[in-house]
MARBA-3410 file (N, C-alpha, C, O; in Angstrom, 1 decimal):
206
0.8,-1.2,0.0,0.0,0.0,0.0,0.9,1.3,0.0,2.1,1.2,0.3 ~ 0.3,2.4,-0.3,1.0,3.6,-0.5,1.4,4.3,0.7,0.8,4.1,1.8 ~ 2.4,5.2,0.6,2.6,6.2,1.7,1.5,7.2,1.7,0.9,7.5,0.6 ~ 1.2,7.7,2.8,0.1,8.7,2.9,0.5,9.9,3.6,1.1,9.9,4.7 ~ 0.2,11.1,3.0,0.4,12.4,3.6,-0.9,13.1,3.7,-1.8,12.8,3.0
-0.9,14.1,4.6,-2.1,14.9,4.7,-1.7,16.4,4.6,-0.7,16.9,5.1 ~ -2.6,17.2,3.9,-2.3,18.6,3.8,-3.6,19.4,4.2,-4.7,19.0,4.0 ~ -3.3,20.6,4.8,-4.3,21.5,5.2,-3.9,22.9,4.6,-2.8,23.2,4.7 ~ -4.9,23.6,4.2,-4.7,25.0,3.6,-5.6,25.9,4.4,-6.8,25.8,4.3 ~ -5.0,26.9,5.1,-5.8,27.9,5.8,-5.7,29.2,5.0,-4.6,29.8,4.8
-6.9,29.7,4.6,-6.9,30.9,3.8,-7.6,32.1,4.6,-8.7,31.9,5.2 ~ -6.9,33.2,4.7,-7.5,34.4,5.4,-7.6,35.5,4.4,-6.7,36.0,3.8 ~ -8.8,36.0,4.3,-9.1,37.1,3.4,-9.7,38.3,4.1,-9.4,38.5,5.3 ~ -10.6,39.0,3.4,-11.4,40.1,4.1,-12.8,39.9,3.6,-13.2,40.1,2.5 ~ -13.7,39.6,4.6,-15.1,39.3,4.3,-15.9,40.6,4.1,-15.3,41.7,4.2
-17.1,40.4,3.7,-18.0,41.6,3.5,-19.3,41.1,3.0,-19.7,39.9,3.0 ~ -20.1,42.1,2.5,-21.5,41.8,2.0,-21.4,41.1,0.7,-20.5,41.5,-0.2 ~ -22.2,40.1,0.4,-22.2,39.5,-0.9,-22.6,40.4,-2.0,-22.2,40.1,-3.2 ~ -23.3,41.5,-1.7,-23.7,42.4,-2.8,-22.5,43.4,-3.1,-22.6,44.1,-4.1 ~ -21.5,43.4,-2.3,-20.4,44.3,-2.6,-19.0,43.6,-2.6,-18.1,43.9,-1.7
-18.8,42.6,-3.5,-17.6,41.8,-3.5,-16.3,42.6,-3.7,-15.2,42.2,-3.4 ~ -16.5,43.8,-4.4,-15.3,44.6,-4.7,-14.7,45.2,-3.4,-13.5,45.6,-3.5 ~ -15.4,45.1,-2.3,-14.8,45.6,-1.1,-14.2,44.5,-0.2,-13.8,44.7,0.9 ~ -14.1,43.3,-0.8,-13.6,42.1,-0.1,-12.3,41.6,-0.7,-12.0,41.9,-1.8 ~ -11.7,40.7,0.0,-10.6,39.8,-0.5,-11.2,38.4,-0.3,-11.0,37.8,0.8
-11.8,37.9,-1.3,-12.6,36.7,-1.2,-11.9,35.4,-1.1,-11.2,35.0,-2.0 ~ -11.9,34.8,0.1,-11.2,33.5,0.3,-11.9,32.3,-0.4,-11.3,31.3,-0.7 ~ -13.2,32.5,-0.7,-13.9,31.4,-1.4,-13.4,31.3,-2.8,-13.1,30.1,-3.2 ~ -13.2,32.3,-3.5,-12.7,32.3,-4.9,-11.2,31.7,-4.9,-10.8,31.0,-5.7 ~ -10.5,32.2,-3.9,-9.1,31.6,-3.7,-9.1,30.1,-3.5,-8.3,29.4,-4.1
-10.0,29.7,-2.6,-10.1,28.2,-2.4,-10.5,27.4,-3.6,-9.9,26.4,-3.9 ~ -11.4,28.0,-4.3,-11.9,27.3,-5.6,-10.7,27.2,-6.6,-10.5,26.1,-7.2 ~ -10.0,28.2,-6.7,-8.8,28.3,-7.6,-7.7,27.3,-7.2,-7.2,26.6,-8.0 ~ -7.5,27.2,-5.9,-6.5,26.3,-5.3,-6.9,24.9,-5.6,-6.0,24.0,-6.0 ~ -8.1,24.5,-5.3,-8.6,23.1,-5.5,-8.5,22.7,-7.0,-8.0,21.6,-7.3
-8.9,23.6,-7.9,-8.7,23.3,-9.3,-7.3,23.1,-9.7,-7.0,22.2,-10.4 ~ -6.4,23.9,-9.2,-5.0,23.8,-9.5,-4.4,22.6,-8.9,-3.5,22.0,-9.6 ~ -4.8,22.2,-7.7,-4.2,21.0,-7.1,-4.4,19.8,-7.9,-3.6,18.9,-7.9 ~ -5.6,19.7,-8.6,-5.9,18.6,-9.5,-4.9,18.4,-10.6,-4.8,17.3,-11.2 ~ -4.2,19.5,-11.0,-3.3,19.4,-12.1,-1.9,18.8,-11.7,-1.1,18.5,-12.6
-1.7,18.6,-10.4,-0.4,18.0,-10.0,-0.3,16.6,-10.6,0.7,16.2,-11.1 ~ -1.4,15.9,-10.5,-1.4,14.5,-11.1,-1.4,14.5,-12.6,-0.6,13.8,-13.2 ~ -2.2,15.4,-13.2,-2.4,15.4,-14.6,-1.3,16.1,-15.4,-1.0,15.8,-16.6 ~ -0.5,17.0,-14.7,0.4,17.8,-15.5,1.8,17.8,-14.9,2.8,18.2,-15.5 ~ 2.0,17.4,-13.7,3.3,17.4,-13.0,3.9,16.0,-12.8,5.1,15.9,-12.6
3.1,15.0,-12.7,3.6,13.6,-12.5,3.7,12.9,-13.8,2.9,13.0,-14.7 ~ 4.8,12.0,-13.9,4.9,11.1,-15.0,3.7,10.2,-15.0,3.3,9.7,-13.9 ~ 3.1,9.9,-16.1,1.9,9.2,-16.2,1.9,7.8,-15.7,0.9,7.2,-15.3 ~ 3.2,7.2,-15.6,3.3,5.8,-15.1,3.6,5.8,-13.6,3.5,4.7,-13.0 ~ 3.8,6.9,-13.0,3.9,7.0,-11.5,2.5,6.8,-10.9,1.5,7.3,-11.4
2.5,6.1,-9.8,1.3,5.9,-9.0,1.2,7.0,-8.0,2.0,7.2,-7.1 ~ 0.1,7.9,-8.2,0.0,9.1,-7.4,-1.5,9.4,-7.3,-2.2,9.4,-8.3 ~ -1.9,9.7,-6.1,-3.3,10.2,-5.9,-3.2,11.5,-5.0,-2.5,11.5,-4.0 ~ -3.8,12.6,-5.5,-4.0,13.8,-4.7,-5.5,14.1,-4.6,-6.0,14.5,-5.6 ~ -6.1,13.9,-3.5,-7.5,14.1,-3.3,-7.8,15.2,-2.3,-7.4,15.2,-1.2
-8.6,16.2,-2.7,-9.1,17.2,-1.8,-10.4,16.6,-1.2,-11.3,16.2,-2.0 ~ -10.4,16.5,0.1,-11.6,15.8,0.8,-12.4,16.7,1.6,-13.5,16.3,2.0 ~ -12.0,18.0,1.9,-12.8,18.9,2.7,-12.6,20.3,2.2,-11.5,20.7,1.9 ~ -13.7,21.1,2.1,-13.7,22.5,1.9,-14.7,23.1,2.9,-15.9,22.7,2.8 ~ -14.3,24.0,3.8,-15.2,24.6,4.7,-15.0,26.1,4.7,-13.9,26.7,4.8
-16.2,26.8,4.5,-16.1,28.3,4.4,-17.6,28.8,4.5,-18.5,28.1,4.0 ~ -17.7,30.0,5.0,-19.0,30.7,4.9,-20.0,30.2,6.0,-20.0,29.1,6.5 ~ -21.0,31.1,6.2,-22.1,30.9,7.2,-23.4,31.4,6.7,-24.5,31.0,7.2 ~ -23.4,32.2,5.6,-24.7,32.8,5.2,-24.7,33.0,3.7,-23.6,33.1,3.1 ~ -25.8,33.1,3.1,-25.9,33.2,1.6,-25.5,34.6,1.1,-25.2,34.8,-0.1
-25.6,35.6,2.0,-25.3,37.0,1.5,-24.0,37.6,2.2,-23.8,38.8,2.1 ~ -23.2,36.7,2.7,-22.0,37.2,3.4,-20.7,36.5,2.7,-20.7,35.2,2.7 ~ -19.8,37.2,2.3,-18.5,36.7,1.9,-17.7,36.5,3.1,-17.5,37.5,3.9 ~ -17.2,35.3,3.4,-16.5,35.1,4.7,-15.1,35.6,4.7,-14.5,36.0,3.7 ~ -14.5,35.6,5.9,-13.1,36.0,6.1,-12.2,34.9,5.8,-11.0,35.1,5.3
-12.6,33.6,6.0,-11.6,32.5,6.0,-12.2,31.4,5.2,-13.4,31.3,4.9 ~ -11.3,30.5,4.7,-11.7,29.2,4.1,-10.6,28.2,4.5,-9.5,28.5,4.8 ~ -11.1,26.9,4.5,-10.2,25.8,4.9,-10.3,24.7,3.9,-11.4,24.4,3.4 ~ -9.2,24.2,3.5,-9.1,23.0,2.6,-8.2,22.0,3.2,-7.2,22.3,3.8 ~ -8.6,20.7,3.0,-7.7,19.6,3.4,-7.8,18.5,2.4,-8.8,18.3,1.7
-6.8,17.6,2.5,-6.9,16.5,1.6,-5.8,15.5,1.9,-5.0,15.6,2.9 ~ -5.6,14.5,1.0,-4.7,13.4,1.2,-3.8,13.2,-0.1,-4.3,13.4,-1.2 ~ -2.6,12.8,0.2,-1.6,12.5,-0.9,-1.2,11.0,-0.8,-0.8,10.6,0.3 ~ -1.2,10.3,-1.8,-0.8,8.8,-1.8,0.3,8.6,-2.8,0.1,8.9,-4.0 ~ 1.5,8.1,-2.4,2.6,7.9,-3.3,3.3,6.6,-2.9,3.1,6.1,-1.9
4.2,6.2,-3.9,5.1,5.1,-3.6,6.5,5.5,-3.7,7.4,4.9,-3.2 ~ 6.8,6.6,-4.4,8.1,7.0,-4.7,8.4,8.3,-4.0,7.6,9.3,-4.0 ~ 9.6,8.4,-3.3,9.9,9.5,-2.5,10.1,10.8,-3.3,9.7,11.9,-2.9 ~ 10.6,10.7,-4.5,10.8,11.9,-5.4,9.4,12.4,-5.8,9.2,13.7,-5.8 ~ 8.4,11.6,-6.0,7.1,12.0,-6.3,6.5,12.7,-5.1,5.8,13.7,-5.3
6.7,12.2,-4.0,6.2,12.8,-2.7,6.7,14.2,-2.5,6.0,15.1,-2.2 ~ 8.0,14.4,-2.8,8.7,15.7,-2.6,8.1,16.6,-3.7,7.9,17.8,-3.4 ~ 7.9,16.1,-4.9,7.4,17.0,-6.0,6.0,17.5,-5.6,5.7,18.7,-5.8 ~ 5.1,16.6,-5.1,3.8,17.0,-4.7,3.8,18.1,-3.6,3.1,19.1,-3.7 ~ 4.7,17.9,-2.6,4.8,18.9,-1.5,5.2,20.3,-2.1,4.7,21.3,-1.7
6.2,20.2,-3.0,6.7,21.5,-3.6,5.6,22.2,-4.4,5.4,23.4,-4.3 ~ 4.9,21.4,-5.3,3.9,22.0,-6.1,2.7,22.6,-5.3,2.2,23.6,-5.6 ~ 2.3,21.9,-4.2,1.3,22.4,-3.4,1.6,23.7,-2.8,0.8,24.7,-2.8 ~ 2.9,23.9,-2.3,3.3,25.1,-1.8,3.3,26.2,-2.8,2.9,27.3,-2.5 ~ 3.7,25.9,-4.0,3.7,26.9,-5.1,2.3,27.3,-5.5,2.1,28.5,-5.7
1.4,26.4,-5.5,0.0,26.6,-5.9,-0.6,27.5,-4.8,-1.3,28.5,-5.1 ~ -0.4,27.2,-3.6,-1.0,27.9,-2.5,-0.5,29.4,-2.5,-1.2,30.3,-2.4 ~ 0.8,29.5,-2.6,1.4,30.8,-2.5,1.0,31.7,-3.7,0.7,32.8,-3.6 ~ 1.0,31.0,-4.9,0.7,31.8,-6.1,-0.8,32.2,-6.2,-1.1,33.3,-6.6 ~ -1.7,31.3,-5.7,-3.1,31.6,-5.7,-3.4,32.7,-4.7,-4.2,33.6,-4.9
-2.7,32.6,-3.5,-2.9,33.7,-2.5,-2.5,35.0,-3.1,-3.2,36.0,-2.8 ~ -1.4,35.1,-3.8,-1.0,36.4,-4.3,-2.0,36.8,-5.4,-2.3,38.0,-5.5 ~ -2.5,35.9,-6.2,-3.4,36.3,-7.3,-4.7,36.8,-6.7,-5.3,37.7,-7.3 ~ -5.2,36.3,-5.6,-6.5,36.7,-5.1,-6.4,37.6,-3.9,-7.3,37.9,-3.2 ~ -5.1,38.1,-3.6,-4.9,39.1,-2.5,-5.3,38.6,-1.2,-5.9,39.4,-0.4
-5.1,37.3,-0.9,-5.4,36.8,0.4,-4.1,36.2,1.0,-3.1,36.1,0.4 ~ -4.2,35.8,2.3,-3.1,35.1,2.9,-3.4,33.7,3.0,-4.6,33.3,3.3 ~ -2.5,32.8,2.8,-2.7,31.4,2.9,-1.5,30.6,3.4,-0.4,31.0,3.1 ~ -1.8,29.6,4.2,-0.7,28.8,4.8,-1.0,27.4,4.5,-2.1,26.9,4.7 ~ 0.1,26.7,4.1,0.0,25.2,3.8,0.6,24.5,5.0,1.7,24.8,5.4
-0.1,23.5,5.5,0.4,22.6,6.6,0.4,21.2,6.0,-0.6,20.6,5.8 ~ 1.6,20.8,5.7,1.8,19.5,5.0,2.4,18.5,6.0,3.5,18.7,6.5 ~ 1.7,17.4,6.3,2.1,16.4,7.3,2.5,15.1,6.6,1.6,14.5,5.9 ~ 3.7,14.7,6.7,4.2,13.4,6.1,3.7,12.3,7.1,4.0,12.3,8.3 ~ 3.0,11.3,6.5,2.4,10.2,7.3,3.1,8.9,7.2,4.3,8.8,7.1
2.3,7.8,7.1,2.9,6.5,7.0,3.7,6.3,5.7,3.3,6.8,4.7 ~ 4.8,5.6,5.8,5.5,5.3,4.6,4.8,4.2,3.8,3.8,3.6,4.3 ~ 5.3,3.8,2.6,4.6,2.8,1.8,4.8,1.4,2.5,5.8,1.1,3.2 ~ 3.8,0.6,2.4,3.8,-0.8,3.0,4.4,-1.7,1.9,3.8,-2.0,0.9 ~ 5.6,-2.3,2.2,6.3,-3.1,1.2,6.6,-4.5,1.8,7.3,-4.6,2.8
6.0,-5.5,1.3,6.2,-6.9,1.8,7.5,-7.4,1.4,8.0,-7.2,0.3 ~ 8.1,-8.2,2.2,9.4,-8.9,1.9,9.0,-10.2,1.2,8.1,-10.9,1.6 ~ 9.8,-10.6,0.1,9.4,-11.8,-0.7,9.4,-13.1,0.1,8.4,-13.8,0.0 ~ 10.4,-13.4,0.9,10.5,-14.7,1.6,9.3,-14.8,2.6,8.7,-15.9,2.7 ~ 9.1,-13.8,3.4,8.1,-13.8,4.4,6.7,-13.9,3.7,5.8,-14.6,4.3
6.5,-13.3,2.6,5.3,-13.3,1.9,5.0,-14.7,1.4,3.9,-15.2,1.5 ~ 6.0,-15.4,0.8,5.9,-16.7,0.3,5.5,-17.7,1.4,4.7,-18.6,1.2 ~ 6.1,-17.5,2.6,5.8,-18.4,3.7,4.4,-18.2,4.2,3.6,-19.1,4.4 ~ 3.9,-16.9,4.3,2.6,-16.6,4.7,1.6,-17.2,3.7,0.5,-17.6,4.1 ~ 1.9,-17.1,2.4,1.0,-17.6,1.4,0.8,-19.2,1.6,-0.3,-19.7,1.4
1.9,-19.9,1.8,1.8,-21.3,2.1,0.9,-21.6,3.2,0.1,-22.5,3.2 ~ 1.0,-20.9,4.3,0.2,-21.1,5.5,-1.3,-20.8,5.1,-2.2,-21.5,5.5 ~ -1.5,-19.7,4.4,-2.9,-19.3,4.0,-3.5,-20.4,3.2,-4.7,-20.7,3.3 ~ -2.7,-21.0,2.3,-3.3,-22.1,1.5,-3.6,-23.3,2.3,-4.6,-24.0,2.0 ~ -2.9,-23.6,3.4,-3.2,-24.7,4.2,-4.6,-24.4,4.9,-5.3,-25.4,5.1
-4.8,-23.2,5.2,-6.1,-22.9,6.0,-7.3,-22.7,5.0,-8.4,-23.2,5.3 ~ -7.1,-22.0,3.9,-8.2,-21.7,3.0,-8.2,-22.4,1.7,-9.2,-22.3,0.9 ~ -7.2,-23.2,1.4,-7.1,-23.9,0.1,-6.5,-23.0,-1.0,-6.5,-21.8,-0.8 ~ -6.1,-23.6,-2.1,-5.5,-22.8,-3.2,-6.5,-21.8,-3.7,-6.1,-20.7,-4.0 ~ -7.8,-22.2,-3.9,-8.7,-21.3,-4.5,-9.1,-20.2,-3.5,-9.8,-19.2,-3.9
-8.8,-20.3,-2.3,-9.1,-19.3,-1.3,-8.0,-18.2,-1.1,-8.2,-17.4,-0.2 ~ -7.0,-18.3,-1.8,-5.8,-17.4,-1.7,-5.5,-16.7,-3.0,-5.3,-17.4,-4.0 ~ -5.4,-15.4,-3.0,-5.0,-14.7,-4.2,-3.6,-14.1,-3.9,-3.4,-13.2,-3.2 ~ -2.5,-14.7,-4.6,-1.2,-14.3,-4.3,-0.8,-13.1,-5.2,0.3,-12.6,-5.1 ~ -1.7,-12.6,-6.1,-1.3,-11.6,-7.1,-2.1,-10.3,-6.9,-2.5,-9.7,-7.9
-2.4,-10.0,-5.7,-3.2,-8.7,-5.5,-2.4,-7.5,-5.9,-1.2,-7.4,-5.7 ~ -3.1,-6.6,-6.6,-2.4,-5.4,-7.1,-2.1,-4.5,-6.0,-2.7,-4.6,-4.9 ~ -1.2,-3.5,-6.2,-1.0,-2.5,-5.2,-2.2,-1.6,-5.0,-2.9,-1.3,-5.9 ~ -2.4,-1.2,-3.7,-3.5,-0.3,-3.4,-3.0,1.1,-3.0,-1.8,1.2,-2.5 ~ -3.8,2.1,-3.2,-3.4,3.4,-2.8,-3.9,3.7,-1.3,-3.7,4.8,-0.8
-4.4,2.7,-0.7,-4.7,2.9,0.8,-3.4,2.9,1.5,-2.3,2.7,0.9 ~ -3.4,3.1,2.8,-2.2,3.2,3.6,-2.4,2.4,4.9,-3.5,2.1,5.3 ~ -1.2,2.1,5.6,-1.3,1.2,6.7,-0.1,1.5,7.6,1.1,1.6,7.2 ~ -0.3,1.7,8.9,0.8,2.0,9.8,1.7,0.8,10.1,2.7,0.9,10.7 ~ 1.3,-0.4,9.7,2.1,-1.6,9.7,3.4,-1.4,8.9,4.4,-2.1,9.1
3.4,-0.4,8.0,4.6,-0.1,7.2,5.8,0.2,8.1,6.9,0.0,7.7 ~ 5.5,0.8,9.3,6.7,1.2,10.1,7.4,-0.1,10.6,8.6,-0.1,10.7 ~ 6.6,-1.1,10.9,7.2,-2.4,11.4,8.0,-3.0,10.2,9.0,-3.6,10.4 ~ 7.4,-3.0,9.0,8.1,-3.6,7.9,9.4,-2.8,7.5,10.3,-3.4,6.9 ~ 9.5,-1.6,7.9,10.8,-0.9,7.7,11.9,-1.4,8.7,13.0,-1.3,8.3
11.5,-1.9,9.8,12.4,-2.4,10.8,12.7,-3.9,10.7,13.8,-4.4,10.9 ~ 11.7,-4.7,10.3,11.8,-6.1,10.2,11.1,-6.6,8.9,10.1,-6.1,8.6 ~ 11.7,-7.6,8.3,11.1,-8.2,7.1,9.8,-8.9,7.5,9.8,-9.6,8.5 ~ 8.8,-8.7,6.7,7.5,-9.3,7.0,6.5,-9.2,5.9,6.9,-8.9,4.8 ~ 5.3,-9.4,6.1,4.3,-9.3,5.1,2.9,-8.9,5.7,2.6,-9.2,6.8
2.2,-8.2,4.9,0.8,-7.7,5.2,-0.2,-8.4,4.3,0.0,-8.3,3.1 ~ -1.2,-9.1,4.8,-2.2,-9.7,4.0,-3.5,-9.2,4.3,-3.8,-8.7,5.4 ~ -4.5,-9.3,3.4,-5.9,-9.0,3.6,-6.7,-10.3,3.8,-6.5,-11.3,3.2 ~ -7.6,-10.2,4.7,-8.6,-11.2,5.0,-9.9,-10.9,4.3,-10.6,-10.0,4.7 ~ -10.1,-11.5,3.1,-11.3,-11.1,2.3,-12.6,-11.6,2.9,-12.6,-12.6,3.7
-13.7,-10.9,2.6,-15.0,-11.3,3.1,-16.0,-11.3,2.0,-17.2,-11.1,2.3 ~ -15.6,-11.5,0.8,-16.5,-11.6,-0.3,-16.8,-10.2,-1.0,-16.1,-9.2,-0.7 ~ -17.7,-10.2,-1.9,-18.1,-9.1,-2.7,-19.0,-8.2,-1.9,-20.2,-8.3,-2.0 ~ -18.4,-7.3,-1.1,-19.2,-6.4,-0.2,-18.5,-5.1,0.0,-17.4,-4.9,-0.5 ~ -19.1,-4.2,0.6,-18.5,-2.9,0.9,-17.3,-3.0,1.7,-17.1,-3.8,2.6
-16.3,-2.2,1.3,-15.0,-2.3,2.0,-14.9,-1.3,3.2,-15.9,-0.6,3.4 ~ -13.8,-1.4,3.9,-13.7,-0.6,5.1,-13.8,0.9,4.7,-13.4,1.3,3.6 ~ -14.3,1.7,5.6,-14.5,3.2,5.4,-15.7,3.5,4.6,-16.1,4.7,4.5 ~ -16.3,2.5,4.0,-17.6,2.7,3.3,-18.7,2.7,4.3,-18.7,1.9,5.2 ~ -19.7,3.6,4.2,-20.8,3.6,5.2,-21.6,2.3,5.3,-22.3,2.1,6.3
-21.6,1.5,4.2,-22.3,0.2,4.3,-21.5,-0.9,4.8,-22.0,-2.1,4.7 ~ -20.2,-0.7,5.2,-19.4,-1.8,5.6,-19.9,-2.5,6.8,-20.4,-1.8,7.8 ~ -19.9,-3.8,6.8,-20.4,-4.6,7.9,-19.5,-5.8,8.0,-19.6,-6.7,7.1 ~ -18.6,-5.9,9.0,-17.7,-7.1,9.1,-18.4,-8.4,9.1,-19.4,-8.5,9.9 ~ -18.0,-9.3,8.3,-18.6,-10.7,8.3,-18.0,-11.5,9.4,-16.8,-12.0,9.3
-18.7,-11.7,10.5,-18.2,-12.4,11.7,-17.8,-13.8,11.4,-17.0,-14.5,12.1 ~ -18.4,-14.4,10.3,-18.1,-15.8,10.0,-16.7,-16.0,9.5,-16.2,-17.2,9.5 ~ -16.0,-15.0,9.1,-14.6,-15.2,8.6,-13.6,-15.0,9.7,-12.4,-15.3,9.5 ~ -14.0,-14.6,10.9,-13.1,-14.5,12.0,-12.4,-15.8,12.3,-11.1,-15.7,12.6 ~ -13.0,-16.9,12.3,-12.3,-18.2,12.6,-11.2,-18.5,11.5,-10.2,-19.1,11.8
-11.4,-18.0,10.3,-10.4,-18.2,9.2,-9.2,-17.4,9.6,-8.1,-17.9,9.4 ~ -9.4,-16.2,9.9,-8.2,-15.3,10.3,-7.5,-15.8,11.5,-6.3,-15.8,11.5 ~ -8.2,-16.3,12.5,-7.6,-16.8,13.7,-6.8,-18.1,13.4,-5.8,-18.3,14.0 ~ -7.4,-18.9,12.6,-6.7,-20.2,12.2,-5.4,-19.9,11.4,-4.4,-20.6,11.6 ~ -5.5,-18.9,10.6,-4.3,-18.5,9.9,-3.1,-18.1,10.8,-2.0,-18.6,10.7
-3.4,-17.3,11.8,-2.4,-16.8,12.7,-1.9,-18.0,13.6,-0.7,-18.0,13.9 ~ -2.8,-18.8,14.0,-2.4,-20.0,14.9,-1.5,-20.9,14.1,-0.5,-21.3,14.6 ~ -1.8,-21.2,12.8,-1.0,-22.0,12.0,0.3,-21.4,11.7,1.4,-22.0,11.6 ~ 0.3,-20.1,11.5,1.5,-19.3,11.2,2.5,-19.5,12.4,3.7,-19.7,12.1 ~ 2.0,-19.4,13.6,2.9,-19.6,14.8,3.4,-21.0,14.9,4.6,-21.2,15.2
2.5,-21.9,14.6,2.9,-23.4,14.7,4.0,-23.7,13.7,4.9,-24.4,14.1 ~ 4.0,-23.1,12.5,5.0,-23.5,11.5,6.3,-22.7,11.7,7.3,-23.1,11.3 ~ 6.2,-21.4,12.2,7.3,-20.6,12.3,8.1,-20.8,13.6,9.3,-20.6,13.7 ~ 7.4,-21.2,14.6,8.0,-21.4,15.9,7.5,-22.7,16.6,6.9,-22.7,17.6 ~ 7.9,-23.8,15.9,7.4,-25.1,16.5,8.0,-25.4,17.8,9.1,-25.0,18.1
7.3,-26.1,18.7,7.7,-26.5,20.0,8.8,-27.6,19.9,9.3,-28.0,20.9
END
């Protein structure tokens, strides 16, 4: 899975009456311009074969239909596998925020937080875990060729220190985690427990 970073953009302008926008420094327009420009990082700054996601997930501003607010807030997530791509995104975000702030005569601050690194499985440990999984679930119950995901996992810190592997316990064709309709299938819990028990039995026999 990918490395995950979080960014927040705090915009401060000068609010006023919606009927007199010429007397304001509108943070709403600045926020809209920033969000549109952020989307070009993937489409125009990243090599098309690089795996990169930049998603704006929140925009908060305003309290009334006839008032231009003083502030606006933007946040989002960045998913990468390559350190150089990660640095490029951080650099471009800063340039976009600073440039848009100057263009719209507002003040803006970027807060960029580097999060979990990429989750990278070790080949030998993965092969061992797959053998154990096949013992528990059978050949047809194990997919050894899962593609990389842009989700993130703090288990990556452990894999940076010790070789290991991260596996998914599938529960069929249903909503995934973080989806509002997600409902864990309790019937698969014994399968996961059996996998870990057998993993210990084979790796550390008495």
